[in-house]
C-alpha positions in Angstrom: 11.6 7.6 7.9 12.7 4.6 6.0 10.1 2.2 4.6 10.1 -1.5 4.0 7.6 -3.3 1.7 6.9 -6.9 1.7 4.3 -9.7 1.0 4.0 -9.7 -2.8 3.9 -12.8 -5.0 1.9 -14.7 -7.5 -1.9 -15.6 -6.8 -4.5 -16.9 -9.0 -7.2 -14.4 -10.1 -10.0 -14.4 -7.3 -7.2 -14.8 -4.5 -5.8 -12.8 -1.6 -2.7 -11.3 -0.5 -1.4 -9.1 2.1 1.2 -6.5 1.8 3.2 -4.7 4.7 4.7 -1.5 4.9 7.2 -1.6 7.7 9.0 1.7 9.1 12.4 2.2 10.6 14.0 5.1 12.0 10.4 6.5 13.2 7.1 5.0 14.0 4.0 6.0 12.0 1.8 7.4 14.3 2.3 11.0 12.7 2.2 10.2 9.2 -0.4 9.3 6.5 0.7 6.2 4.7 -0.2 5.1 1.1 0.3 2.5 -1.2 0.7 2.8 -4.8 1.2 0.6 -8.0 2.8 0.9 -11.1 2.8 -1.2 -14.4 5.5 -1.2 -17.1 5.0 2.2 -19.6 2.2 3.3 -17.2 2.4 6.2 -14.5 2.5 5.4 -10.8 -1.1 5.4 -9.5 -2.7 5.9 -6.0 -4.3 2.6 -4.5 -5.1 3.5 -0.8 -3.9 5.6 2.3 -4.6 5.9 5.8 -4.1 8.6 8.5 -2.6 6.7 10.9 -3.5 9.3 13.7 -7.4 8.9 12.9 -7.5 6.0 11.1 -9.1 7.8 8.1 -8.9 6.1 4.8 -9.2 6.7 1.2 -9.5 4.1 -1.8 -9.1 4.5 -5.8 -12.5 3.4 -7.0 -10.7 0.6 -9.1 -9.9 -1.2 -5.5 -12.8 -0.4 -3.3 -14.8 -3.1 -1.7 -11.7 -5.4 -2.4 -8.6 -4.1 -0.8 -8.2 -3.0 3.0 -5.6 -0.7 4.3 -5.2 -0.7 8.0 -2.7 -0.1 10.7 -2.6 -1.7 14.3 -0.3 -0.2 16.8 2.7 2.2 16.2 5.5 -0.3 15.9 3.4 -2.5 13.7 3.4 -2.2 9.6 0.9 -0.3 7.6 -0.9 -3.4 5.8 -3.0 -3.8 2.6 -5.0 -6.6 2.4 -6.0 -7.6 -1.0 -8.9 -9.9 -2.0 -10.7 -10.9 -5.2 -7.6 -9.9 -6.8 -7.7 -9.5 -10.7 -5.1 -9.5 -13.4 -5.3 -6.0 -13.9 -4.2 -5.7 -10.1 -0.8 -7.0 -11.4 2.0 -4.3 -10.7 4.8 -3.5 -8.7 3.1 -2.0 -5.4 4.9 0.8 -3.3 4.3 2.3 0.2 4.9 5.9 0.7 4.6 8.1 3.7 4.1 11.9 4.2 3.4 14.4 7.1 -0.2 15.8 7.5 1.1 19.0 6.0 2.9 17.7 3.0 0.4 17.3 -0.1 3.0 14.6 -1.8 4.7 11.8 -0.7 8.6 12.3 0.0 9.2 8.9 1.8 9.2 5.9 -0.5 9.8 2.2 0.0 11.2 -0.1 -2.5 8.4 -1.9 -4.4 7.0 -5.4 -3.9 5.9 -7.5 -7.1 2.4 -8.4 -7.1 1.5 -10.9 -10.0 -2.2 -12.2 -10.6 -2.8 -15.0 -13.3 -6.0 -15.3 -14.9 
C-alpha cells in the first residue's frame, strides 16, 4: 500500500489543522494506521493510531484531548484532527500502516510539515 500525507501548514498556537493520510494500491480496511512525528535531532515519536476494522484508537499522552484520529469509509483517507495546537507540536508528521499481526510499521508515507507559531 502506498500512503500520501497532506494537510500540514503554518498555524498560530491554539489553532487547528487536519491532516489526511490517503492510500493507493489498496484500501485501508485491513490495516492499523498511525501518525508519527519528528523534529530535527530527535527520534520519530508515536502520535496516534487507529485500527480501521474496529475503530480502536490510541494516543500519545502529549496529544490526548487535543488530537483525534478517525476514518470514514474504505475509500476515504484517515484523518488526524489537531486542535489547540502548541508550538511543541511543530514537526514533520508521517502516516504509516501495518497489518494487525505486524508489530512495526512497514508502510510509510512522505511527511507533511506542521509549524505552530507562538
